[in-house]
N, C-alpha and C positions, 0 to 999 in steps of 0.2 A: 542643465537640471530640467528645463522646460521639455526639450525632447524626451529625456528619459520618463517623465511624468506621462507624456503624452502616449509614447510605446507602451507603457503598463497599461494605462487606461484603455487603450484600443485591444492589446491581448485580453483583459479581462473582459471587455465588451463582447469580443468575438467567442470567447469560452464561457461566459457566465451560464451555469445553470442554476439560476437564482431559486434558493428556497427560503422560505420564512424560518428564522432560526431565532432563538431566544435561550435565555441563561437554563431554563429546564430542559431543553434539548441538550445543551453542553453537558449539564450534569447527568443525565439519564446516558447518553452515549459513553462518557468516562466510566460511569459506574458499571454499564454492561461489560466493559472489557476489564475492568480491574476484578469485579466478582468472579467473572470466569477464570480468571489466573491467579487469585489471591492464595497462597498456599501451595503454588503449583512447585515452585523450587524451595530451596531449603533457607531463603531468605524472606523477611517481611517486605511487602511491597506499599509503599506510602505514594499517595498522590497529592500534589498541591494544584488546586484549581483557582484559575484566575480570569474569570469571564470579563471583567472589564479591561483587561490589558488589550492593546492592539498588536502585539508582537506576534510574528508568524512564526510561532516556534512551539515544539514540544520537545522537552530537554530531558532525557535519563541520566540517571547518575548511579554509580555503584558507590555506595558509602560504607563498605566492608560488611556490616551485619543487616543492612536493608538496601533495597532499590528503591530509588525515587523517580518519580515522573512530575516535572513541572509543565503545567498546561495551560496556554493561554488562548483567550477567546477569539482574539484576533484571526487565528487559524480558521476557526469554524466560520467566521464571518467574511473570510475571503471569498470574491465571488466566484472564483473557479473551483471550490470546495464544496461537495455535496456532503450530506450528513454520513453517508456510508464512506465517501473519500476520508472523511474526518475519523471515523472509525478505524479505517483501516491504517491511517498515519498513527493512531495510539498503538495499534497492532504492531505496527513496523517499530515503535520506539521499544514495546515489550520485546520483540525478537532480538534487540540487542542483549537482552538478559538470557532468553530461553531458547534461542535458535540454533546454539551449538556451533561447532566448526564450519568454515574458519573463523578465527578470532584474529583480533588486531595484533596480539603478542608483542614483539619488539617496536612495532610501529605506532602503540597507544601513545597518546599524548600525556597520561598519566599512569602511575602503577596500578591503578584502581581499575584502568580499562583495557588491561591486558587481555582478561579472560572475555570480554564482550564480543558478541558477534559481529562481523563486519557489515557494512551497508548492504551489499548485494544479499547476504545470507539473511539478513533482517527482511528484506523485502519479500524473498522467496518464502520465508517461514509465515509472513503476516496473513497470507491466504488461509493457512489452517488456523489461526486465531479468528479470522474473520468467519470461516465455516463454523468453528465451534460454537460462536456466539449467535449465529443465525441460522442454525440447523433445525430449530424448532418454530421459526417463523413461517408464515405462509408466503415463501418466497415466489411461487407463481403469480400470486396476485400482485406482489410487489413489482415483478417484471412487466406485468401487464399496465399496470398504472404508469410505470417508469417509460414504457414505449409509447402510452397515449400522450403524456406530457412532452416527452423530448424525441419521438420517432422520426421527425422531419429534419432535425438538426444536422448540419453538414458535418459537423466533427463526429457524429456518429454512423455516417453513412455506410461504412465499411464494418464498423464494430459491431453493429446491430445483427446483420446476417452471420458473419464468420464467428461470432460468439457462440451463436447457436450450432453452426457445424462443428466447431471444435469441442464444445462441452458435449455434444452428443457422443464424440467418440470415446469418451471417458466414462461418463456417468450414464446409468441405466434406468433412471426414472425421470419423470417429468419435474419431480421437485427438485432432486439433485442437479438436474439441467438448468433450474432455474437459479438455484443458489450458486452455481457455477458462474453463469451469466450475471448474476448481481456482484460477484465478487470482480468481475471483468469489468463492469461499468463502475464501480468503486475504484480500481485501478486505474482506469483511464483519469477519472478525476484526480487522483493522486499524481499521476506521472505528468498531467496537463499542467498541474500547480508547479511540480518541479522545474517544468520547461519555462514557465513564466519567470520564476525566480532566478533562473539562471540565464535569462533572455537568449535562449536557444533559437536558432533560425527555423529549424524544421519542426513540422507538426509530429506529433505522436501518432501512430496508426497500428493496427492489427494486422494488416496486410504488408507492412513494410519494416519487418524486423531488422535490427542492426546485423550488419554485416562484418561488424569488427571483431577481431580476436585477439584476445591478449596473449602474451607470452608468458605471463605470471598473473597469479589471481590479483586482482585489483581491489584495494581494501576500502577505498573511500567511495564517494557518491559517483556513480557511473551517470552517462549522458541520459536524458530523460527517455529517450526510445528504448534503451537498453534496460532501463528500470522497468517500463511497460511490459518489456518482453519476459522479464523475471516475474513479475506479478502474475502475467497470463500464464507461465509455466507452473506457478505454484498453484493456480486456480485449476490446473489441470492434472496435478499430483494427488492420485487418490489414496496416498498413505496417510494415515492418521498421525504416524510419527515417523520422523526420520525423512530423508529425502529420496526422491526419485533420481536413480542413477543409470547412466548408460551402460554401467556392467550388470544392470538387473534386465537390460532390455528395452527401458523406457526412452521415448524418443521426443514427443511433443513437450513432455513435463519436466524435462531436465534443465538443470541450471545454466543459463545461456553462456556461450564462450566470449561475450563482449566484456564480462568480469571475471569470469570463473576459469581457471585452469585446472581441468581434472588431474 
């Protein structure tokens, strides 16, 4: 037990991107996401907020006539989670409702979950959600401030320059490139947290994508590097709706083969 606590503490210390957060931040971020997608589908979206809860969880449920999200404050207070990372996590959970195929189908734990999008698809879609919420923000200023605060962190030494290179290949304005990079930074927070929770050995990095290839689409949580690859691909997909596919000629923005079988 002591060893596990020490390992978790060490991981959190190495990866901590400490931001001052409070209940107002918690409420604001949730409301931004929900307001962007309220009325998006054919069901009502209801959110339960519990700032005082220490659970590291955001739980989606399909209750027939409504979609519900239970959001716990412990997730935003987790040291590896940035505010943008938290926003992306909520977007991911909404993705189970709105991201489309592949869905759980016969592998669903309950009948209500049959039509929910699987984990990798929700990861990929979450960047569309993130872009939609932040498209009118001053993203160039955000990236400038982020780099001033975090630019010398070892965990970002490859991500900072490579995010610029990749985003410039897809997006044609300074503001759109900045929003793309902001999504990559949020994705790193999310994937880093997933790695910590799974006690995975290897760090996630933008220059070391997963080389694992599935024989059939994997419907549950992939490894953290695979998830990070998926987030980055989502940030690089310029389509407002739908997926960027190999059949359409897309390359760096397609769903990774570490979970998706075309």
